[in-house]
N, C-alpha and C positions, 0 to 999 in steps of 0.2 A: 362426252363417253355418252356411248349409247346399247341399249339390253336390247338384246332382239330377239320376239319368243315364241316360239311358232302355235301353240296355241293358247287362244282366247280365255283359257278354261283358269290361267294361271296368270292372267294379267292379273289380276284383282288383289293375286295374293300377294302382288310382287308392286305395286302403285306406291307405298311410300319411302319405295326405295330411290329416286328420282330425287326427294325431296334431298332428303339427308345427302348424298353423294354429286349430287347437282350435275346429273344424268337426265339422257333423255330414254323411257321405257316405252316398246313399239312391241304394236302385235298387227300382222294381216293377217293372223288365220290361215298363211302359205304364204305362196312366193305374192310376191308383192306386185304390181303395177307399175307400169316405169311414168304413168301421170305423179298417180303417188308419189314417188321420189323425189319427184322434179318441186309436185310441191312442197316437199318436207325440209326441203334443201331451204328452195324461196323463201322459205316463212322463216327459216336457221340467219338468211343472208336479211332480212328484215329486222331479225332481230339485230344486227350488227354482227353476231359471229364469225370469225374469221377466216373463213375458208383455202386459208394456204393453210391451216393446221392442221397436227395427224387428230382422225376420227377415231378412237380406239372402238371397236364393235363388241358386244359378249353375245355366243349368240344359245339359245337351246334349242334341240329341235329332234323331231327322232332320228333313231340312224334309221336311216333310211336312201333311197339316192333324191326324193323330194327334202328332204330335210337340208342335206347339204347344197342340191341346184340353191334351195330359199338367201343360203347365205350368200352364195358366190352373183346372185344374179342382183338382189337389193349392193353388197361392196360394187361392180362393177358398173349399175343404176347412177349408187351416190354420189363416184371419183368424176361420172359421165356428167354429170347435174350439175357438183362442183367447176367445172373448167367451163361448161355448159356460160354460170354467171362470172367467171371471169376468177374464177379460185384454183390454185394448184393443190391444195390438200391431196391427202389422199390417207385410205379404210384400212386399217390394222386389223386382222379379223385375230378373235380368241373363240375359238369353239370350246365353250363348257359343256355341254349338252345334250346328245350324247353320242362319246369318243370310244372306242373298243377298249381301252384302257380300263373304263371304268363296269367292263361286262363280264361281270363272271360264269360258271361252267350252269350254273343252278343258275342262274338270271334267265338266261338263254334258253336254258334246256322250259323250266318253268314258265315265259314270260314271248319270246320269239313267234312268232307265227312266218307261215312262208313268202317269198317274191313275189316268187312265178304261179302260173295260173293253175289249179290241179286238174289240166282237160293236157290228154295226150291227141297230138292231131291223129295221127293215127287209128284213132278211135272214132274217128270223124268219117263220113257217110258222105255227106255233103263233099263236093267238088271244090266250092263256092267257099263254105267254114272253113274248112281243111285249109287252104290255101292261107285263108284268114288268122287261123290259128296259128300255124306256121312263121307270118310277117309277123305277127307280135312276140312268138316266143323268137326269132331272130335279134327285133328293138331291142326286148327284152333283157338279152344277151350281151350288146354294144351299152346299156345304162350302166349294166352288172358291174359289169368289166372298167367302164368307167370311172363308179360308184367307189369300187373298191383299189383303183389307184388314189383317189382323193382322201379315203377313212379308213387307209392302214389295212385294207384288207376285210372280207367281208364275214360275215360270221354263217353256220347252217346248223340245220338239224338231223339227227337221222330220221331217214324216210317212212312214213309210215306202212302199213297196212291198206289204206286207205286210196294212198297219194298214188300218182298218174302220172304228175304232171312231172316240169324238168328233177330230171334228177344227175348230181356229177361224183366225182370219184377224187378225194381228197391225199394232199399226200402227207408226211409226218408232221410239216409247220404248219396243216389247216391251209395250205395252196390249194387251189383245184386247178387237177391236173385231165394233161387229155387219153380217152382212151375208147377204144370201140368195143373193150365188156361190159357188159352189163353189168354182169354180177358186179362188178369191183364200182360197180356206180350206187352209194348206199348215205346220198347225203344231199337236205334241200337246201336253197337261199333264203336267208329269212333274214329278216327286218326286229326295232324293238321300237319302240316305240316309251316317247320321256315319259310317260304317264302313269311307267312302275314304275318311273320315284318318286320320292316322297317330296312333298313343294316345302318342307324344311332342308333337308339335305340341296336337293337346288339353289334356295335361294341362300345356304350359306358358301356354297360355288359364287352365287355371283359377289358375295361380298368378300370374300377373300380375296379372284380376282380384281376388283376391281379394285382394291386394298393396294396389290402388289401391284397395278398402273400408278397407282396413285407413286408412291414410292420409286419408281423405276424410271417416271417423269419429272420426278422431284415439282410435284408440281400439288403441293397440300393445300390449295385455295378448290380442289376437286371433289372434297370429302367434308368440305366444311355447306353450314346451308346458306343456298342463296343467295337469300335479305341480309345472312349476318355480313358476309364477305364484301357487297358491296358496301353495306354501311362503312364497313372499316376500311374497305380501298380507297371513298372517297378521304379520309381525314388521316390518312395513313402519312400524307406530307404536309401535313400538319405539329405529327410528330417524329422524335427521333423513332430511328430504329428499335434500339434498346425498351424505353416506351411503350413499342404498338408491338413486342419480341413478348415483354411482359402482360397487356393484354388479352396476348390471343392466350400463352398457355396462360392465362387465371381466367376466361372466362369463354374462348369457345374452346376451348380442350374439356374444362370441367360440361363444355354446355352438350359437345356431340358424344361422351360420354355418359350420361344421361339420358341424351336420346334413345340412343342405341337398349339398357338398359330398360329406360321405361315404354318401348318398342315393342321390346324383347314382353314385359309380364304383361302388356296389355292386353296383347294377343295369346299367353297362355290364356291370362282370367277371360277372355268373351270364351274361346271354344273350353272352358274346365263348365261357363254358367248352359252354352249351347248345349253340353251334353249331360251338364246335370237335367237342363229343360227334358228335354230332351228322354231320359233317363225317370224322369219324375210324371211325363205328359205317360210314357207307355208300361208304368207301373199301375197308375193309376185305371187304366182303362180294362189291365188284365182282373184287378179285382173286379172292375164292376163287371165288366162279361164274366165271370168266373161266379158271379152270383147270381147273376140272373140267368146262367145254363143249370145250375143246383137248381133254383125256379123252377125252370123247365122240370126236369123231370120230378122232381117232391109234385108238382104239377098233374103230372101220367107217367109215372112209372109204366103201367101193365103196355102204354102203349110205345113205350122207348126199348124196353125190350124182347118188344114183336118189332122193332123198327133190325135191332140188333142181328137175330137173329134169322128175317131176311135180306138182311146185308151180310150176314155169313152166307146162304145159300147164294147170293145172286156172285161171291168171291170164287163160291166151289161151280157153279157153271162159265166161269171167266177162267179159270184154269183149266178144265175140260176145251173150252175152243181152243183156246191157245195151241194145248195138245195137241186135235183135231187140225190146225192148219198147220205146224211144226208138219206134222205123215205127209200130210200133203205139197210137201215143198221139197222133199227126203225122195215121194215119190215122183213128183216133176221134173228136174232140179238134174236128172242125166239125157231125156229127149232133149231137151231146151237148150245142154250145153252142142248133142249133136247137131239140133238144124245151127246152132251157130255156128262151128263145126262148117255148115254146109254152105253157109251164106257168105262166110270168111273167103271158102274156095271160088263159090263164083264172080265174089267181090276185086279174089286177084285172077283171076281167066280176063273178066272186063278190063284189066287194068292192062293186062298185057295182051288184049285184041286192040284197045285203041292209047298206047301209048303215046304214038304222034298227036294224038286229041288234048291230051291234060298236057303236054309241051305247051300246042300252043294255047291251050288256058291260062298258061304261068304268064307265058309271053304276054297275054295277054293283061293282068292284075300286074306286073308288075308296071308295062307302062301305065297304066289305073293308076299305082302308087307312084309314079314318078312325076304326074300332070297334076296328082292334088298334093301333091310335095310345094311343087308351081303357083301353085293356086292359094296352100297357105303362105306361103313366103308371100305376097302378094298382097294377100290383106295383112299381116303382118307390118307390111310397107307403109299403107296406107291406113294401119291404124294409129301408128307412130306420127305422123306427119300430120292427122288429126290430134290426136294428146298434145304436140307439138304447139299446137294453135291454138287449144283451149287454155294449153298454161301464156301461154304472151299473149292472154287475152283475158286471163283476169284475176282480180285484185284479192283475193277473199285474205283474211290476216287475225289474226287468235291471237292476241297478245297475251303474254303471263301475266298467270297472279303474280304480289308480290305481296307479305301480310305481317313480319317479323319486324320491328321495331321494336316495338310498346317487352316487347321481353328480353332483347339487348338491353332497355336503357332501365330496363328494371336486375338485370344483373347488376349495371355496370354499380347501377344505387347497392347493390352489397356490398361491393367491394372497395367503397368509397372511391374510384376511380370520376376522373373529371368527365362529363358528357358533354363533348366537341359539335352536336348536331343536335 
């Protein structure tokens, strides 16, 4: 089982899960590179992990196109690496966060952010920059529609007064529909980051899914602490099935329950101590600062009073200045609007007279874009070949630490069971 977390900030919070569930926790801080994925599979092979099995990937990423691309890219790279090392296994992806069914209207309203740029290409005077903005908008349209197909639809927020970027019309089910009416376009495409959910909530979802996978695959070894299972598997052939199940019931199951309980209490205790210490530090600081402030006033009260009077005069002058500035704004707003209208009419006239040249420029930009795409494809191809070369000539290996034999011996001695190792 694999756990993929997009945000590095969550990695430390969840790094206790692999020891309990015998799984691997990963965080690349974004989309993983092909070289890293192949290196990971190479280390699995060195550890004699069965590359013909099904790997269960539980993911937690942002609710945006990049978040969905991360899990899809890793799945494809992982399966390709498995085949490259002679395996036939596949990756079964379970998306835990963020999914659309987890999003409530209030959460979207308060936490979602726009997906598109707050730019209207029609308002850009420079033709080159306008064409770039148009190209980016078309590209974002394609990315967004692919994202909606994979994520069971996107999310949207009402258009703000200051928003000049892409706006769309929605039907009764919240899906985009085509329209030429500007008045009907009142919604802005939005995304939502996984940071808006608490660590505790994501952690519980991860545990529930891992347990669900264990039950569905009938593989109880996944929930055992790795070293315990290794030792028990070594002695399994030396005892009867009845004795083995008895040991499991008396030793492993209570140990797991105790581990879960102790881990949760330990985390809560750490948090309580941290909050208590921080509170004491702030309280002590506030009390000391207040004492010093009182001493300052007692030492020179007349200066403090005079300073306060001057501050009041400064505030009054500031208010008067703001009023004068507002009057100037109101006075010049109308002539500025008239000049902008005149400039817009001249711009429209220029466009009419030079429409053929604008089309030529657009064609040049299109050709440039196609050539850049070809160059990028060539670069990616060469980079992949370079990565493959590095992987084939690398021999770095990081073994897995194992350290729980003493715990098992102690627990078995407490239950008066024979020690066979």
